[in-house]
VMD Tcl script that builds the backbone (N, CA, C; Angstrom):
set m [mol new atoms 339]
animate dup $m
set s [atomselect $m all]
$s set {name element resname resid chain x y z} {
  {N N UNK 1 A 44.235 1.477 14.920}
  {CA C UNK 1 A 44.768 1.771 13.606}
  {C C UNK 1 A 43.729 2.565 12.811}
  {N N UNK 2 A 44.141 3.687 12.272}
  {CA C UNK 2 A 43.262 4.537 11.485}
  {C C UNK 2 A 43.520 4.255 10.006}
  {N N UNK 3 A 42.459 3.944 9.297}
  {CA C UNK 3 A 42.555 3.633 7.866}
  {C C UNK 3 A 42.335 4.914 7.075}
  {N N UNK 4 A 43.206 5.217 6.112}
  {CA C UNK 4 A 43.004 6.402 5.280}
  {C C UNK 4 A 41.691 6.309 4.499}
  {N N UNK 5 A 41.021 7.435 4.356}
  {CA C UNK 5 A 39.721 7.475 3.696}
  {C C UNK 5 A 39.777 6.942 2.262}
  {N N UNK 6 A 40.774 7.296 1.456}
  {CA C UNK 6 A 40.812 6.728 0.103}
  {C C UNK 6 A 40.878 5.199 0.113}
  {N N UNK 7 A 41.540 4.633 1.094}
  {CA C UNK 7 A 41.600 3.171 1.193}
  {C C UNK 7 A 40.229 2.585 1.486}
  {N N UNK 8 A 39.429 3.292 2.270}
  {CA C UNK 8 A 38.064 2.846 2.559}
  {C C UNK 8 A 37.246 2.861 1.272}
  {N N UNK 9 A 37.357 3.937 0.498}
  {CA C UNK 9 A 36.623 4.027 -0.769}
  {C C UNK 9 A 37.057 2.935 -1.747}
  {N N UNK 10 A 38.353 2.713 -1.843}
  {CA C UNK 10 A 38.855 1.672 -2.744}
  {C C UNK 10 A 38.337 0.308 -2.289}
  {N N UNK 11 A 38.390 0.045 -0.998}
  {CA C UNK 11 A 37.931 -1.238 -0.488}
  {C C UNK 11 A 36.446 -1.467 -0.699}
  {N N UNK 12 A 35.640 -0.473 -0.382}
  {CA C UNK 12 A 34.188 -0.602 -0.575}
  {C C UNK 12 A 33.864 -0.716 -2.064}
  {N N UNK 13 A 34.538 0.065 -2.891}
  {CA C UNK 13 A 34.305 0.004 -4.335}
  {C C UNK 13 A 34.664 -1.359 -4.913}
  {N N UNK 14 A 35.792 -1.888 -4.508}
  {CA C UNK 14 A 36.219 -3.202 -4.985}
  {C C UNK 14 A 35.253 -4.287 -4.524}
  {N N UNK 15 A 34.858 -4.241 -3.264}
  {CA C UNK 15 A 33.921 -5.223 -2.729}
  {C C UNK 15 A 32.572 -5.141 -3.441}
  {N N UNK 16 A 32.082 -3.935 -3.657}
  {CA C UNK 16 A 30.802 -3.747 -4.343}
  {C C UNK 16 A 30.865 -4.299 -5.767}
  {N N UNK 17 A 31.938 -4.003 -6.474}
  {CA C UNK 17 A 32.081 -4.495 -7.848}
  {C C UNK 17 A 32.153 -6.025 -7.873}
  {N N UNK 18 A 32.889 -6.601 -6.945}
  {CA C UNK 18 A 33.039 -8.058 -6.941}
  {C C UNK 18 A 31.745 -8.787 -6.582}
  {N N UNK 19 A 31.003 -8.290 -5.600}
  {CA C UNK 19 A 29.769 -8.990 -5.215}
  {C C UNK 19 A 28.649 -8.763 -6.221}
  {N N UNK 20 A 28.799 -7.789 -7.109}
  {CA C UNK 20 A 27.764 -7.566 -8.117}
  {C C UNK 20 A 27.907 -8.496 -9.318}
  {N N UNK 21 A 29.055 -9.074 -9.518}
  {CA C UNK 21 A 29.286 -9.935 -10.690}
  {C C UNK 21 A 28.342 -11.142 -10.720}
  {N N UNK 22 A 28.166 -11.899 -9.632}
  {CA C UNK 22 A 27.203 -13.009 -9.696}
  {C C UNK 22 A 25.772 -12.543 -9.967}
  {N N UNK 23 A 25.431 -11.337 -9.534}
  {CA C UNK 23 A 24.094 -10.806 -9.817}
  {C C UNK 23 A 23.934 -10.545 -11.313}
  {N N UNK 24 A 24.947 -9.947 -11.914}
  {CA C UNK 24 A 24.909 -9.653 -13.347}
  {C C UNK 24 A 24.795 -10.950 -14.144}
  {N N UNK 25 A 25.503 -11.970 -13.713}
  {CA C UNK 25 A 25.520 -13.251 -14.418}
  {C C UNK 25 A 24.308 -14.131 -14.092}
  {N N UNK 26 A 23.406 -13.613 -13.259}
  {CA C UNK 26 A 22.182 -14.327 -12.885}
  {C C UNK 26 A 22.476 -15.661 -12.202}
  {N N UNK 27 A 23.473 -15.659 -11.332}
  {CA C UNK 27 A 23.886 -16.874 -10.623}
  {C C UNK 27 A 23.327 -16.965 -9.207}
  {N N UNK 28 A 22.612 -15.941 -8.772}
  {CA C UNK 28 A 22.126 -15.906 -7.391}
  {C C UNK 28 A 20.631 -16.210 -7.386}
  {N N UNK 29 A 20.248 -17.380 -6.850}
  {CA C UNK 29 A 18.816 -17.690 -6.782}
  {C C UNK 29 A 18.117 -16.817 -5.742}
  {N N UNK 30 A 16.801 -16.775 -5.812}
  {CA C UNK 30 A 16.017 -15.968 -4.889}
  {C C UNK 30 A 16.329 -16.370 -3.449}
  {N N UNK 31 A 16.653 -15.377 -2.631}
  {CA C UNK 31 A 16.967 -15.591 -1.223}
  {C C UNK 31 A 16.739 -14.293 -0.474}
  {N N UNK 32 A 16.875 -14.320 0.832}
  {CA C UNK 32 A 16.637 -13.123 1.644}
  {C C UNK 32 A 17.926 -12.516 2.205}
  {N N UNK 33 A 19.089 -12.956 1.695}
  {CA C UNK 33 A 20.349 -12.448 2.217}
  {C C UNK 33 A 21.188 -11.689 1.199}
  {N N UNK 34 A 21.186 -12.119 -0.051}
  {CA C UNK 34 A 22.129 -11.597 -1.032}
  {C C UNK 34 A 21.394 -11.259 -2.320}
  {N N UNK 35 A 21.520 -10.032 -2.751}
  {CA C UNK 35 A 20.879 -9.582 -3.975}
  {C C UNK 35 A 20.097 -8.305 -3.727}
  {N N UNK 36 A 19.419 -7.859 -4.767}
  {CA C UNK 36 A 18.564 -6.679 -4.654}
  {C C UNK 36 A 17.242 -7.158 -4.085}
  {N N UNK 37 A 17.030 -6.883 -2.816}
  {CA C UNK 37 A 15.874 -7.426 -2.095}
  {C C UNK 37 A 14.804 -6.355 -1.929}
  {N N UNK 38 A 14.096 -6.112 -3.020}
  {CA C UNK 38 A 12.956 -5.200 -2.964}
  {C C UNK 38 A 11.701 -6.039 -3.183}
  {N N UNK 39 A 10.548 -5.572 -2.736}
  {CA C UNK 39 A 9.337 -6.405 -2.830}
  {C C UNK 39 A 9.048 -6.930 -4.239}
  {N N UNK 40 A 9.242 -6.120 -5.255}
  {CA C UNK 40 A 8.929 -6.543 -6.625}
  {C C UNK 40 A 9.815 -7.709 -7.078}
  {N N UNK 41 A 11.005 -7.831 -6.511}
  {CA C UNK 41 A 11.907 -8.917 -6.889}
  {C C UNK 41 A 11.391 -10.269 -6.405}
  {N N UNK 42 A 10.610 -10.273 -5.346}
  {CA C UNK 42 A 10.128 -11.526 -4.784}
  {C C UNK 42 A 8.798 -11.972 -5.388}
  {N N UNK 43 A 8.303 -11.245 -6.384}
  {CA C UNK 43 A 7.041 -11.610 -7.032}
  {C C UNK 43 A 7.214 -12.882 -7.853}
  {N N UNK 44 A 8.338 -13.003 -8.556}
  {CA C UNK 44 A 8.590 -14.186 -9.383}
  {C C UNK 44 A 10.084 -14.353 -9.602}
  {N N UNK 45 A 10.455 -15.537 -10.070}
  {CA C UNK 45 A 11.865 -15.785 -10.387}
  {C C UNK 45 A 12.334 -14.899 -11.534}
  {N N UNK 46 A 11.444 -14.676 -12.497}
  {CA C UNK 46 A 11.814 -13.820 -13.627}
  {C C UNK 46 A 12.137 -12.407 -13.150}
  {N N UNK 47 A 11.280 -11.867 -12.290}
  {CA C UNK 47 A 11.536 -10.532 -11.736}
  {C C UNK 47 A 12.838 -10.527 -10.937}
  {N N UNK 48 A 13.053 -11.559 -10.138}
  {CA C UNK 48 A 14.264 -11.627 -9.317}
  {C C UNK 48 A 15.508 -11.492 -10.194}
  {N N UNK 49 A 15.581 -12.318 -11.227}
  {CA C UNK 49 A 16.773 -12.305 -12.068}
  {C C UNK 49 A 16.896 -11.025 -12.879}
  {N N UNK 50 A 15.793 -10.492 -13.376}
  {CA C UNK 50 A 15.838 -9.234 -14.137}
  {C C UNK 50 A 16.314 -8.077 -13.259}
  {N N UNK 51 A 15.703 -7.947 -12.092}
  {CA C UNK 51 A 16.050 -6.844 -11.184}
  {C C UNK 51 A 17.482 -6.982 -10.689}
  {N N UNK 52 A 17.895 -8.189 -10.364}
  {CA C UNK 52 A 19.247 -8.377 -9.852}
  {C C UNK 52 A 20.302 -8.201 -10.931}
  {N N UNK 53 A 20.008 -8.598 -12.168}
  {CA C UNK 53 A 20.969 -8.370 -13.254}
  {C C UNK 53 A 21.119 -6.868 -13.517}
  {N N UNK 54 A 19.989 -6.155 -13.555}
  {CA C UNK 54 A 20.032 -4.712 -13.777}
  {C C UNK 54 A 20.710 -4.009 -12.593}
  {N N UNK 55 A 20.271 -4.347 -11.392}
  {CA C UNK 55 A 20.861 -3.741 -10.200}
  {C C UNK 55 A 22.336 -4.074 -10.057}
  {N N UNK 56 A 22.709 -5.305 -10.394}
  {CA C UNK 56 A 24.116 -5.696 -10.335}
  {C C UNK 56 A 24.968 -4.886 -11.288}
  {N N UNK 57 A 24.432 -4.598 -12.465}
  {CA C UNK 57 A 25.159 -3.775 -13.436}
  {C C UNK 57 A 25.378 -2.364 -12.896}
  {N N UNK 58 A 24.317 -1.802 -12.312}
  {CA C UNK 58 A 24.458 -0.460 -11.738}
  {C C UNK 58 A 25.409 -0.464 -10.542}
  {N N UNK 59 A 25.313 -1.488 -9.705}
  {CA C UNK 59 A 26.200 -1.576 -8.548}
  {C C UNK 59 A 27.656 -1.794 -8.971}
  {N N UNK 60 A 27.859 -2.535 -10.044}
  {CA C UNK 60 A 29.209 -2.712 -10.565}
  {C C UNK 60 A 29.788 -1.362 -10.995}
  {N N UNK 61 A 28.986 -0.576 -11.702}
  {CA C UNK 61 A 29.425 0.761 -12.116}
  {C C UNK 61 A 29.703 1.661 -10.923}
  {N N UNK 62 A 28.832 1.583 -9.897}
  {CA C UNK 62 A 29.054 2.378 -8.697}
  {C C UNK 62 A 30.331 1.938 -7.994}
  {N N UNK 63 A 30.583 0.639 -7.959}
  {CA C UNK 63 A 31.812 0.140 -7.349}
  {C C UNK 63 A 33.044 0.667 -8.056}
  {N N UNK 64 A 33.007 0.680 -9.387}
  {CA C UNK 64 A 34.135 1.227 -10.150}
  {C C UNK 64 A 34.293 2.726 -9.911}
  {N N UNK 65 A 33.155 3.432 -9.818}
  {CA C UNK 65 A 33.187 4.863 -9.512}
  {C C UNK 65 A 33.859 5.104 -8.155}
  {N N UNK 66 A 33.458 4.347 -7.164}
  {CA C UNK 66 A 34.012 4.515 -5.818}
  {C C UNK 66 A 35.491 4.142 -5.791}
  {N N UNK 67 A 35.846 3.119 -6.524}
  {CA C UNK 67 A 37.248 2.728 -6.638}
  {C C UNK 67 A 38.065 3.865 -7.246}
  {N N UNK 68 A 37.533 4.489 -8.301}
  {CA C UNK 68 A 38.228 5.602 -8.948}
  {C C UNK 68 A 38.330 6.814 -8.025}
  {N N UNK 69 A 37.244 7.100 -7.294}
  {CA C UNK 69 A 37.276 8.228 -6.346}
  {C C UNK 69 A 38.372 8.008 -5.307}
  {N N UNK 70 A 38.440 6.805 -4.782}
  {CA C UNK 70 A 39.465 6.514 -3.779}
  {C C UNK 70 A 40.868 6.586 -4.347}
  {N N UNK 71 A 41.033 6.025 -5.533}
  {CA C UNK 71 A 42.369 5.990 -6.125}
  {C C UNK 71 A 42.818 7.381 -6.567}
  {N N UNK 72 A 41.955 8.096 -7.273}
  {CA C UNK 72 A 42.343 9.407 -7.791}
  {C C UNK 72 A 42.353 10.488 -6.709}
  {N N UNK 73 A 41.580 10.277 -5.645}
  {CA C UNK 73 A 41.514 11.282 -4.598}
  {C C UNK 73 A 42.453 11.045 -3.432}
  {N N UNK 74 A 43.361 10.100 -3.585}
  {CA C UNK 74 A 44.234 9.758 -2.449}
  {C C UNK 74 A 45.135 10.908 -2.013}
  {N N UNK 75 A 45.506 11.784 -2.940}
  {CA C UNK 75 A 46.359 12.917 -2.567}
  {C C UNK 75 A 45.548 14.118 -2.098}
  {N N UNK 76 A 44.243 14.111 -2.341}
  {CA C UNK 76 A 43.392 15.243 -1.977}
  {C C UNK 76 A 42.665 15.045 -0.646}
  {N N UNK 77 A 42.546 13.809 -0.220}
  {CA C UNK 77 A 41.761 13.494 0.978}
  {C C UNK 77 A 42.403 14.085 2.235}
  {N N UNK 78 A 41.560 14.566 3.137}
  {CA C UNK 78 A 42.095 15.070 4.404}
  {C C UNK 78 A 42.553 13.900 5.271}
  {N N UNK 79 A 43.389 14.176 6.253}
  {CA C UNK 79 A 43.782 13.086 7.160}
  {C C UNK 79 A 42.572 12.586 7.946}
  {N N UNK 80 A 42.587 11.330 8.370}
  {CA C UNK 80 A 41.431 10.766 9.080}
  {C C UNK 80 A 41.042 11.516 10.350}
  {N N UNK 81 A 41.949 12.278 10.920}
  {CA C UNK 81 A 41.643 13.017 12.149}
  {C C UNK 81 A 41.080 14.410 11.880}
  {N N UNK 82 A 41.001 14.810 10.613}
  {CA C UNK 82 A 40.482 16.126 10.244}
  {C C UNK 82 A 38.972 16.199 10.472}
  {N N UNK 83 A 38.446 17.391 10.798}
  {CA C UNK 83 A 36.989 17.520 10.903}
  {C C UNK 83 A 36.284 17.321 9.562}
  {N N UNK 84 A 37.007 17.440 8.454}
  {CA C UNK 84 A 36.429 17.224 7.128}
  {C C UNK 84 A 36.425 15.755 6.718}
  {N N UNK 85 A 37.064 14.911 7.458}
  {CA C UNK 85 A 37.151 13.491 7.105}
  {C C UNK 85 A 35.780 12.827 6.959}
  {N N UNK 86 A 34.826 13.056 7.877}
  {CA C UNK 86 A 33.511 12.414 7.685}
  {C C UNK 86 A 32.813 12.868 6.409}
  {N N UNK 87 A 32.978 14.142 6.059}
  {CA C UNK 87 A 32.363 14.648 4.827}
  {C C UNK 87 A 33.003 13.958 3.629}
  {N N UNK 88 A 34.308 13.885 3.595}
  {CA C UNK 88 A 35.033 13.258 2.502}
  {C C UNK 88 A 34.671 11.776 2.391}
  {N N UNK 89 A 34.387 11.162 3.513}
  {CA C UNK 89 A 34.026 9.750 3.523}
  {C C UNK 89 A 32.618 9.521 2.996}
  {N N UNK 90 A 31.660 10.352 3.384}
  {CA C UNK 90 A 30.248 10.109 3.096}
  {C C UNK 90 A 29.806 10.621 1.721}
  {N N UNK 91 A 30.319 11.755 1.278}
  {CA C UNK 91 A 29.822 12.371 0.036}
  {C C UNK 91 A 29.888 11.419 -1.167}
  {N N UNK 92 A 30.989 10.703 -1.422}
  {CA C UNK 92 A 30.969 9.777 -2.561}
  {C C UNK 92 A 29.940 8.649 -2.404}
  {N N UNK 93 A 29.644 8.278 -1.174}
  {CA C UNK 93 A 28.664 7.210 -0.940}
  {C C UNK 93 A 27.245 7.661 -1.275}
  {N N UNK 94 A 27.025 8.977 -1.360}
  {CA C UNK 94 A 25.706 9.488 -1.740}
  {C C UNK 94 A 25.362 9.125 -3.189}
  {N N UNK 95 A 26.372 8.755 -3.963}
  {CA C UNK 95 A 26.132 8.300 -5.327}
  {C C UNK 95 A 25.317 7.016 -5.382}
  {N N UNK 96 A 25.161 6.366 -4.259}
  {CA C UNK 96 A 24.344 5.154 -4.203}
  {C C UNK 96 A 22.854 5.480 -4.302}
  {N N UNK 97 A 22.442 6.683 -3.923}
  {CA C UNK 97 A 21.021 7.061 -3.967}
  {C C UNK 97 A 20.448 6.990 -5.379}
  {N N UNK 98 A 21.086 7.553 -6.415}
  {CA C UNK 98 A 20.524 7.415 -7.755}
  {C C UNK 98 A 20.525 5.970 -8.255}
  {N N UNK 99 A 21.485 5.182 -7.808}
  {CA C UNK 99 A 21.511 3.768 -8.199}
  {C C UNK 99 A 20.256 3.070 -7.666}
  {N N UNK 100 A 19.949 3.291 -6.408}
  {CA C UNK 100 A 18.759 2.682 -5.803}
  {C C UNK 100 A 17.495 3.191 -6.486}
  {N N UNK 101 A 17.438 4.479 -6.778}
  {CA C UNK 101 A 16.266 5.047 -7.453}
  {C C UNK 101 A 16.070 4.422 -8.827}
  {N N UNK 102 A 17.139 4.208 -9.565}
  {CA C UNK 102 A 17.031 3.602 -10.901}
  {C C UNK 102 A 16.592 2.145 -10.813}
  {N N UNK 103 A 17.033 1.433 -9.792}
  {CA C UNK 103 A 16.606 0.042 -9.607}
  {C C UNK 103 A 15.103 -0.005 -9.346}
  {N N UNK 104 A 14.614 0.866 -8.469}
  {CA C UNK 104 A 13.175 0.912 -8.193}
  {C C UNK 104 A 12.387 1.306 -9.441}
  {N N UNK 105 A 12.893 2.257 -10.216}
  {CA C UNK 105 A 12.203 2.669 -11.442}
  {C C UNK 105 A 12.155 1.513 -12.440}
  {N N UNK 106 A 13.230 0.775 -12.548}
  {CA C UNK 106 A 13.258 -0.390 -13.430}
  {C C UNK 106 A 12.247 -1.438 -12.963}
  {N N UNK 107 A 12.207 -1.678 -11.665}
  {CA C UNK 107 A 11.306 -2.697 -11.109}
  {C C UNK 107 A 9.843 -2.327 -11.341}
  {N N UNK 108 A 9.520 -1.036 -11.282}
  {CA C UNK 108 A 8.134 -0.612 -11.502}
  {C C UNK 108 A 7.645 -0.957 -12.904}
  {N N UNK 109 A 8.565 -1.024 -13.867}
  {CA C UNK 109 A 8.178 -1.345 -15.246}
  {C C UNK 109 A 7.939 -2.834 -15.471}
  {N N UNK 110 A 8.372 -3.664 -14.543}
  {CA C UNK 110 A 8.174 -5.110 -14.694}
  {C C UNK 110 A 6.758 -5.491 -14.328}
  {N N UNK 111 A 6.244 -6.560 -14.952}
  {CA C UNK 111 A 4.877 -6.986 -14.651}
  {C C UNK 111 A 4.767 -7.618 -13.262}
  {N N UNK 112 A 3.578 -7.589 -12.711}
  {CA C UNK 112 A 3.298 -8.274 -11.447}
  {C C UNK 112 A 2.896 -9.701 -11.793}
  {N N UNK 113 A 3.852 -10.568 -12.005}
  {CA C UNK 113 A 3.553 -11.933 -12.442}
  {C C UNK 113 A 3.221 -12.801 -11.274}
}
mol reanalyze $m
mol bondsrecalc $m
mol representation Tube
mol addrep $m
């Protein structure tokens, strides 16, 4: 079964937005499986919650962006068998790079407690 590309974007966007909510609400204790796991986050509990709340907010926005791309681009997307399908699939995901960069920039401003 071939899944249409807009459905993939909607699904990933929805999943990203939903898993970011506990991070924003500071409900995820320090762990090695779930959350923004960068070295600065493991310095202290305060850093963990600050970085994850900030990162969760950015990830929530990215999830909504991806959801919108999938929903609004459903009539523009090439069929999954098209040679352009991988490009259409990957290009919106490149929006994750600035999100990661902003999380690292935010973390650099936190103290080494």
